[in-house]
N, C-alpha and C positions, 0 to 999 in steps of 0.2 A: 391364633393357631391352636388346634387339638391335637391330642396325643393321643396313644394306644401303648398298651401291652397285652399280651396274651397270658392266659394263666389255665392249666390242665386240671379240671376237676374230674371228680366223680360222676359228673354228668357230662363230661366232655369239655372242647374246648370252650374257654370264656373269653372275651374281649372286654376291658376295662376301657374306658374312654375318660379325658381327664382337661377341663380347659387349662392346666397348669397348677391351678390350687386346689379345685375342685372336681368332686368324682361327677361326670354329667350321662355317663351311660355303662351299663353292663349289658352283656348280652352275652347267649348259648349261641357260639356260632351257626348261621344259619336260619336260626330262631326270624318267625313273623314278625314284621318290622325292624329288623336287622339292619344298622348302620349302613348303607351301600356305598359308600364313600369312603371307605378305609384308608383307598391309595392318595387320599388327601390330607390324611392325619401323620404327623410324625410318630414313629415308633420310639418308645421312651422308656425302657426297661428300667432305667436308674431314677426316674422321677419319684420325688419323696412320697406324694397322694397314692401315687400306683404302687411303692412298694408296700405302703402301709395297708393299700386294699388288697393286699395280695395275704400278706398277715394275716387280715380280719379274715379273708376266705379259709385260709388254711386253719384257723381254728373254728370257723362255722363248719368245715367239713371233718372235723375230727369231730363234733357233736357238743363242741362247745356254742357258748350263745351268747357271742361278743354283739353290743351294742350299736346302733346305726348312729350314736352320739358319737364317737370313737373318729367318724369319718366325716368330713364336710362335703356335703350331698347337695348337687343344682342340677334337679332334674330338670329338662327345656318342656314348658308347656304353658297354657292357657290357665286362668284362675279355676274353673271347672277341673281341670284334671288337677292341678296344684292340690286342690281342696280334696280329692278322693286321695290321692298320693301321701299326704299327710295323716289323713285316716286310715292307713296303709300302714304305716308307722305305728299307730297305737296296737294293734294286733299283736300278742306276746307271743312268743317263740312255743312253736310246740302247740299252738291255737289258731281255731280257724271261725272264719264268720262269714257270712252269707253276702252275695250281692245286693240282696233284699233290706238288710239291715244296714249296709252302707248308704243305699239310697235314702234310706229314713233319716241318717243324719246328715247327708249330706243338704237332703231338704228343708232341714232345722236350720242349718246354717245359712244356706242364701234365701232362706226365708222363704220359703215356699210350699203349696200345700203338699204337695209329692213330687217324686224325683222317680224314672222308671230303671228298674233293674239293669234295663239293656244297656244304659247310657253309663250306668256304673261299669257294666262290665267294658266299655271300647275305651273307658279310661283307665282302668285295669289292665288291658290289652296292650294299651299302648307306655304304659311305668316303662320309660328308658333306664331303669335303674334296678333290672331284676335281682331276686334275692336279699340284697339289702335292703330295699322298699319290697316287702314282703308278700308280693301278688299272688303268689302261690299259695296264701293261707286262705283265698275267699274262695268259697266252692259255691256251688247250688244251692238252693232252697232244699231240695230233699237229700242233702249232702254227695251229690253228683260232683265228680273232679270235672267240670265242666273248663271249657277255654282256658288254654296258657299259650303265650305265643312262643313258649321254648317248649310245646307238646305236652299233651298229658303224659305221657312216660315219666318226662321230667317232674313235671309237678307232685306227681307219685312218689317220687324218689326223696325231692325234698321235704315233702310231708312225714314220709317215714324215718328219713334222718333226723327229724324231731320229734319224733316219735308222737305226732300231733293227734289229739285226741277228736276225733272224726265225729262225736256225739252230739 
């Protein structure tokens, strides 16, 4: 059974999804790849992990730097995506990296000669736990704010909130 709650944030309504013990999804309402079958989930505003995640988000949106390690995360995806998502967790608050940089790291982990930045973009775009797994901190090689499932304006707002160094 999957459970959910809603959270009103500075970037709009967020849906937090849990398997009862772990966070498995965090989406901006209406975002690309957003969970389509919310009607099959049970609303559970009092579930401990969902309450804890709301408090985490409260702190984040106040400009604090809560750690993802405070929450039990269990994003659902294949091995390649899991590798990419683990690398996203290593991007410090207020910092950015590029798809190409992540591609080089993934290639090394997977013992491949190279990996395309486009493949990384696909995995980043399908990150099911946005904000906490900070896919918004990945930018184009030229510094452009390319691709974000929640929309470029949302990505910009999150980076501004973090006072991200775009250099």
